[in-house]
C-alpha positions as CSV (number, residue, x, y, z in Angstrom):
1,X,0.0,0.0,-0.2
2,X,1.0,3.5,-0.6
3,X,0.1,5.5,2.5
4,X,0.9,9.3,4.0
5,X,0.4,9.3,7.8
6,X,-0.6,12.1,9.4
7,X,-0.9,12.9,13.3
8,X,0.6,15.0,16.0
9,X,3.6,14.5,18.0
10,X,2.9,11.2,20.2
11,X,0.2,9.8,17.8
12,X,1.7,6.7,17.2
13,X,2.5,6.9,13.6
14,X,6.1,5.4,14.1
15,X,4.3,2.5,15.8
16,X,1.6,2.0,13.2
17,X,3.9,2.2,10.2
18,X,6.4,-0.9,11.7
19,X,3.2,-2.9,12.3
20,X,2.0,-1.8,8.7
21,X,5.6,-2.7,7.4
22,X,5.2,-6.1,9.0
23,X,1.3,-6.5,7.1
24,X,2.5,-6.1,3.9
25,X,6.1,-5.3,3.6
26,X,5.5,-1.4,2.9
27,X,8.8,0.7,3.5
28,X,8.7,3.5,6.1
29,X,10.0,6.4,5.1
30,X,10.2,9.9,6.9
31,X,12.3,13.0,6.0
32,X,15.0,12.6,8.8
33,X,15.7,9.1,7.1
34,X,15.7,9.9,3.8
35,X,18.2,12.8,4.2
36,X,20.7,11.0,6.8
37,X,20.5,8.0,3.7
38,X,21.4,10.5,1.2
39,X,24.0,12.3,3.2
40,X,25.5,8.7,4.2
41,X,25.4,7.6,0.6
42,X,27.2,10.4,-0.2
43,X,25.0,11.6,-3.4
44,X,25.2,14.7,-4.7
45,X,21.7,15.5,-3.5
46,X,23.5,14.3,-0.1
47,X,25.9,16.3,-0.1
48,X,24.0,19.4,-0.8
49,X,21.4,18.5,2.2
50,X,24.5,18.1,4.1
51,X,25.4,21.6,3.9
52,X,22.7,22.8,4.7
53,X,22.3,20.2,7.9
54,X,25.9,21.3,8.9
55,X,25.2,25.3,9.1
56,X,22.4,24.6,11.1
57,X,20.2,25.6,8.5
58,X,16.7,24.0,7.3
59,X,16.9,21.3,4.1
60,X,14.7,23.7,1.2
61,X,11.8,22.2,0.4
62,X,12.6,21.5,-3.2
63,X,16.1,19.4,-2.4
64,X,13.7,17.3,-0.3
65,X,11.4,16.4,-2.9
66,X,14.3,15.7,-5.0
67,X,15.7,13.3,-2.7
68,X,12.0,12.0,-1.7
69,X,11.7,11.4,-5.3
70,X,15.0,9.0,-5.8
71,X,13.9,7.6,-3.0
72,X,10.5,6.4,-3.7
73,X,12.1,4.8,-7.2
74,X,14.4,2.5,-5.4
75,X,13.6,-1.4,-5.3
76,X,12.1,-1.2,-1.9
77,X,9.4,0.6,-2.9
78,X,7.4,-1.4,-5.4
79,X,6.0,-3.2,-2.5
80,X,4.6,0.1,-1.3
81,X,5.9,2.8,1.2
82,X,4.2,4.7,4.1
83,X,5.3,8.3,4.5
84,X,5.6,9.2,8.3
85,X,5.4,12.5,9.1
86,X,5.9,14.1,5.4
87,X,4.6,16.5,4.1
88,X,4.6,19.0,6.9
89,X,3.2,21.7,5.1
90,X,0.6,22.8,2.4
91,X,3.2,23.6,-0.2
92,X,5.1,20.2,0.7
93,X,1.7,18.3,0.1
94,X,1.4,20.4,-3.6
95,X,5.1,19.6,-4.7
96,X,4.4,16.0,-3.4
97,X,1.4,15.5,-5.6
98,X,3.2,17.2,-8.6
99,X,5.7,14.3,-8.1
100,X,4.0,11.4,-7.4
101,X,2.0,12.4,-11.0
102,X,5.0,12.9,-13.0
103,X,6.5,9.2,-11.6
104,X,3.1,7.6,-12.2
105,X,2.6,6.6,-8.4
106,X,-0.9,6.9,-6.7
107,X,-1.4,7.4,-3.3
108,X,-4.1,4.8,-1.7
109,X,-5.2,7.1,0.9
110,X,-3.9,10.0,3.7
111,X,-4.5,8.5,7.3
112,X,-5.3,11.0,10.2
113,X,-4.5,9.1,13.4
114,X,-6.6,11.8,16.0
115,X,-5.4,11.7,19.0
116,X,-6.7,13.7,21.9
117,X,-4.3,16.2,23.5
118,X,-3.9,15.0,27.0
119,X,-3.2,11.1,25.9
120,X,-0.6,12.7,23.6
121,X,1.4,14.5,27.1
122,X,0.7,11.3,28.8
123,X,2.2,9.3,26.4
124,X,5.1,11.2,25.9
125,X,6.1,12.9,29.5
126,X,6.3,9.2,30.4
127,X,8.3,7.9,27.2
128,X,12.0,6.9,28.1
129,X,14.7,6.1,25.4
130,X,17.7,4.2,25.6
131,X,20.7,6.7,25.3
132,X,23.0,4.1,23.3
133,X,22.8,5.7,19.9
134,X,23.1,2.6,18.4
135,X,20.0,0.8,20.2
136,X,17.6,3.8,21.4
137,X,14.9,1.3,22.3
138,X,11.9,3.1,23.6
139,X,10.2,2.5,26.8
140,X,7.2,3.9,28.9
141,X,7.3,4.1,32.7
142,X,3.7,3.2,32.8
143,X,3.1,0.4,30.1
144,X,6.8,-0.9,29.5
145,X,9.0,0.0,31.9
146,X,12.8,-0.4,31.0
147,X,14.7,-2.8,33.6
148,X,15.5,-2.0,37.3
149,X,18.2,1.4,37.6
150,X,16.6,2.6,34.9
151,X,18.5,0.7,32.3
152,X,17.7,-0.7,28.8
153,X,16.6,-4.3,28.8
154,X,18.2,-4.9,25.4
155,X,21.6,-3.3,26.0
156,X,22.0,-2.3,29.5
157,X,22.7,1.4,28.8
158,X,20.9,4.3,30.9
159,X,17.7,5.3,29.8
160,X,16.6,9.2,29.6
161,X,13.8,11.6,29.0
162,X,14.6,13.3,25.9
163,X,14.5,17.2,25.8
164,X,11.6,17.4,23.3
165,X,9.7,15.1,25.6
166,X,9.1,17.6,28.7
167,X,5.4,19.2,29.4
168,X,6.8,22.5,28.2
169,X,8.4,21.1,25.1
170,X,5.4,19.3,24.1
171,X,3.1,21.9,24.1
172,X,5.3,23.8,21.9
173,X,5.9,21.0,19.3
174,X,1.8,20.6,19.4
175,X,1.3,23.8,18.8
176,X,3.5,23.8,15.8
177,X,1.6,20.9,14.5
178,X,-1.9,22.4,14.6
179,X,-0.4,25.7,12.9
180,X,2.0,23.9,10.2
181,X,0.8,20.3,9.7
182,X,-3.0,20.1,11.0
183,X,-4.1,21.9,8.1
184,X,-3.2,19.1,5.7
185,X,-6.4,17.0,7.2
186,X,-8.4,19.7,5.2
187,X,-6.5,19.7,2.4
188,X,-6.5,15.8,1.8
189,X,-10.5,15.7,2.7
190,X,-11.1,18.0,-0.4
191,X,-9.6,15.5,-2.3
192,X,-11.5,12.8,-1.2
193,X,-8.2,11.2,0.1
194,X,-8.4,11.0,3.7
195,X,-9.4,8.8,6.4
196,X,-9.4,9.8,9.9
197,X,-8.9,7.4,12.8
198,X,-9.7,8.1,16.3
199,X,-8.8,4.2,17.9
200,X,-7.0,4.7,21.0
201,X,-5.2,1.1,19.9
202,X,-2.3,0.6,17.2
203,X,-3.9,-2.6,16.3
204,X,-7.1,-0.9,15.9
205,X,-5.4,2.1,13.6
206,X,-3.9,-1.0,11.6
207,X,-7.4,-2.5,11.2
208,X,-8.8,0.8,10.1
209,X,-6.5,1.8,7.4
210,X,-6.2,-1.8,5.9
211,X,-9.9,-2.1,5.8
212,X,-9.6,1.8,4.4
213,X,-7.3,0.5,1.4
214,X,-9.2,-2.5,0.8
215,X,-12.7,-0.3,0.5
216,X,-11.1,2.0,-2.3
């Protein structure tokens, strides 16, 4: 399947993407992943992106779209792909639509995972991440706590609360999302592509998406 996953930080896009990948082999793609991949591969576009990243600047939309275009034509995307957190703005959505038309790629649907703000705050403020950059296993102090002494169960490194997962930081991230990205729901609804999902569990979201694609 070929899907865009929309949803605020903490809505569970990453978890659902992993379930969808296991379901049918679709590849999870995020902007960060493709930028890091292009930089690591040393492609011409990757080198250009690295210049922006090293200087602390934002990578221009046009460059992101060019890198995305290359990524979507790789062999592993033939089974399907899941755009996780991309596009982020309506101009990016316009550019993505034009690019997909040129590549003759048709999206199955846009899944908007709609989770209440208080649930997101609870999820993210209780989340802990392994400090080992080669591991980065994620835990939750309520539902999936780390090992005794706040250690990672997989590698034994200390687990930490990320700086962007405090209440203040999360509220700022949600405000930015509501301003910049939330309007994409209306954008895709007008195109008849939007499926809004209010399921609380990841398995429920997975079922809603699979049913939505099969209904097309």
